[in-house]
DRENPA-3360 file (N, C-alpha, C; in nm, 2 decimals, always signed):
BEGIN
1 = XXXXXXXX = +0.10/-0.05/+2.46/+0.04/-0.07/+2.33/-0.10/-0.12/+2.34 ~ -0.19/-0.06/+2.28/-0.33/-0.11/+2.29/-0.34/-0.25/+2.22 ~ -0.44/-0.33/+2.26/-0.46/-0.46/+2.20/-0.47/-0.45/+2.05 ~ -0.55/-0.36/+2.00/-0.57/-0.35/+1.85/-0.44/-0.32/+1.78 ~ -0.36/-0.23/+1.83/-0.23/-0.20/+1.77/-0.14/-0.32/+1.77 ~ -0.14/-0.39/+1.88/-0.06/-0.51/+1.89/-0.10/-0.62/+1.79 ~ -0.23/-0.63/+1.77/-0.29/-0.73/+1.68/-0.25/-0.69/+1.54 ~ -0.26/-0.56/+1.50/-0.22/-0.52/+1.37/-0.07/-0.54/+1.34;
9 = XXXXXXXX = +0.01/-0.51/+1.44/+0.15/-0.53/+1.43/+0.19/-0.67/+1.41 ~ +0.12/-0.76/+1.48/+0.14/-0.90/+1.47/+0.10/-0.95/+1.33 ~ -0.02/-0.90/+1.29/-0.07/-0.94/+1.15/+0.03/-0.90/+1.04 ~ +0.08/-0.77/+1.06/+0.18/-0.72/+0.96/+0.30/-0.81/+0.95 ~ +0.36/-0.84/+1.07/+0.48/-0.92/+1.08/+0.45/-1.06/+1.02 ~ +0.34/-1.12/+1.05/+0.30/-1.25/+1.00/+0.29/-1.25/+0.85 ~ +0.23/-1.14/+0.79/+0.22/-1.13/+0.65/+0.35/-1.12/+0.58 ~ +0.44/-1.03/+0.63/+0.57/-1.02/+0.58/+0.65/-1.15/+0.59;
17 = XXXXXXXX = +0.64/-1.22/+0.70/+0.71/-1.34/+0.72/+0.67/-1.45/+0.62 ~ +0.54/-1.46/+0.61/+0.48/-1.56/+0.51/+0.53/-1.53/+0.37 ~ +0.52/-1.41/+0.33/+0.57/-1.37/+0.19/+0.71/-1.40/+0.17 ~ +0.80/-1.36/+0.27/+0.94/-1.38/+0.25/+0.98/-1.53/+0.27 ~ +0.91/-1.60/+0.35/+0.94/-1.75/+0.36/+0.90/-1.82/+0.24 ~ +0.79/-1.79/+0.18/+0.75/-1.85/+0.05/+0.85/-1.81/-0.06 ~ +0.89/-1.69/-0.06/+0.99/-1.65/-0.16/+1.12/-1.73/-0.15 ~ +1.16/-1.75/-0.02/+1.28/-1.83/+0.00/+1.27/-1.97/-0.05;
25 = XXXXXXXX = +1.15/-2.03/-0.02/+1.13/-2.17/-0.06/+1.12/-2.18/-0.22 ~ +1.07/-2.08/-0.28/+1.06/-2.08/-0.43/+1.20/-2.07/-0.49 ~ +1.29/-1.99/-0.43/+1.42/-1.96/-0.49/+1.53/-2.07/-0.45 ~ +1.51/-2.15/-0.36/+1.61/-2.25/-0.33/+1.59/-2.38/-0.41 ~ +1.70/-2.45/-0.43/+1.69/-2.57/-0.52/+1.65/-2.70/-0.44 ~ +1.70/-2.71/-0.32/+1.66/-2.83/-0.24/+1.59/-2.79/-0.11 ~ +1.49/-2.85/-0.08/+1.41/-2.82/+0.04/+1.43/-2.93/+0.14 ~ +1.52/-2.90/+0.24/+1.53/-3.00/+0.35/+1.51/-2.92/+0.48;
33 = XXXXXXXX = +1.52/-2.99/+0.59/+1.49/-2.93/+0.72/+1.58/-2.81/+0.75 ~ +1.71/-2.82/+0.73/+1.80/-2.70/+0.75/+1.76/-2.58/+0.67 ~ +1.73/-2.60/+0.54/+1.69/-2.49/+0.46/+1.56/-2.43/+0.51 ~ +1.47/-2.50/+0.55/+1.35/-2.45/+0.61/+1.37/-2.36/+0.73 ~ +1.46/-2.41/+0.82/+1.49/-2.34/+0.94/+1.56/-2.21/+0.91 ~ +1.66/-2.22/+0.82/+1.73/-2.09/+0.79/+1.64/-2.00/+0.72 ~ +1.56/-2.05/+0.63/+1.46/-1.96/+0.56/+1.36/-1.89/+0.65 ~ +1.32/-1.97/+0.75/+1.22/-1.91/+0.85/+1.29/-1.80/+0.93;
41 = XXXXXXXX = +1.42/-1.83/+0.97/+1.49/-1.72/+1.05/+1.52/-1.60/+0.96 ~ +1.56/-1.62/+0.84/+1.59/-1.51/+0.75/+1.46/-1.43/+0.72 ~ +1.35/-1.50/+0.70/+1.22/-1.43/+0.68/+1.18/-1.35/+0.80 ~ +1.20/-1.40/+0.92/+1.17/-1.33/+1.04/+1.25/-1.20/+1.05 ~ +1.38/-1.21/+1.02/+1.46/-1.09/+1.03/+1.42/-0.99/+0.92 ~ +1.38/-1.04/+0.80/+1.33/-0.96/+0.69/+1.20/-0.89/+0.73 ~ +1.11/-0.96/+0.79/+0.98/-0.91/+0.83/+1.00/-0.80/+0.94 ~ +1.09/-0.82/+1.03/+1.12/-0.71/+1.13/+1.17/-0.59/+1.06;
49 = XXXXXXXX = +1.27/-0.61/+0.97/+1.32/-0.49/+0.89/+1.22/-0.42/+0.81 ~ +1.13/-0.50/+0.74/+1.03/-0.44/+0.66/+0.93/-0.36/+0.74 ~ +0.89/-0.41/+0.86/+0.80/-0.33/+0.95/+0.87/-0.21/+1.00 ~ +1.00/-0.22/+1.04/+1.07/-0.10/+1.09/+1.09/+0.00/+0.98 ~ +1.11/-0.04/+0.85/+1.13/+0.05/+0.74/+1.00/+0.12/+0.71 ~ +0.89/+0.05/+0.72/+0.76/+0.11/+0.69/+0.72/+0.21/+0.80 ~ +0.75/+0.18/+0.92/+0.73/+0.27/+1.03/+0.81/+0.40/+1.02 ~ +0.94/+0.38/+0.98/+1.03/+0.49/+0.96/+0.98/+0.59/+0.85;
57 = XXXX = +0.92/+0.53/+0.75/+0.88/+0.62/+0.64/+0.74/+0.69/+0.67 ~ +0.65/+0.61/+0.73/+0.52/+0.67/+0.76/+0.52/+0.74/+0.89 ~ +0.61/+0.72/+0.98/+0.61/+0.79/+1.11/+0.51/+0.74/+1.21 ~ +0.46/+0.62/+1.18/+0.36/+0.56/+1.28/+0.41/+0.43/+1.33;
% end
């Protein structure tokens, strides 16, 4: 993978992760350490799924 492609993929994953993590924090009622850890993990899985879905649709 060329460096530019890797950078774009990382930026896309980071953007998805940030959006999903913020959504998680907005929708939960209590914010404690465990909720942050679970939210970060769930957001990471969601970011991977979103990138895979986009790549499946666009073919790139």
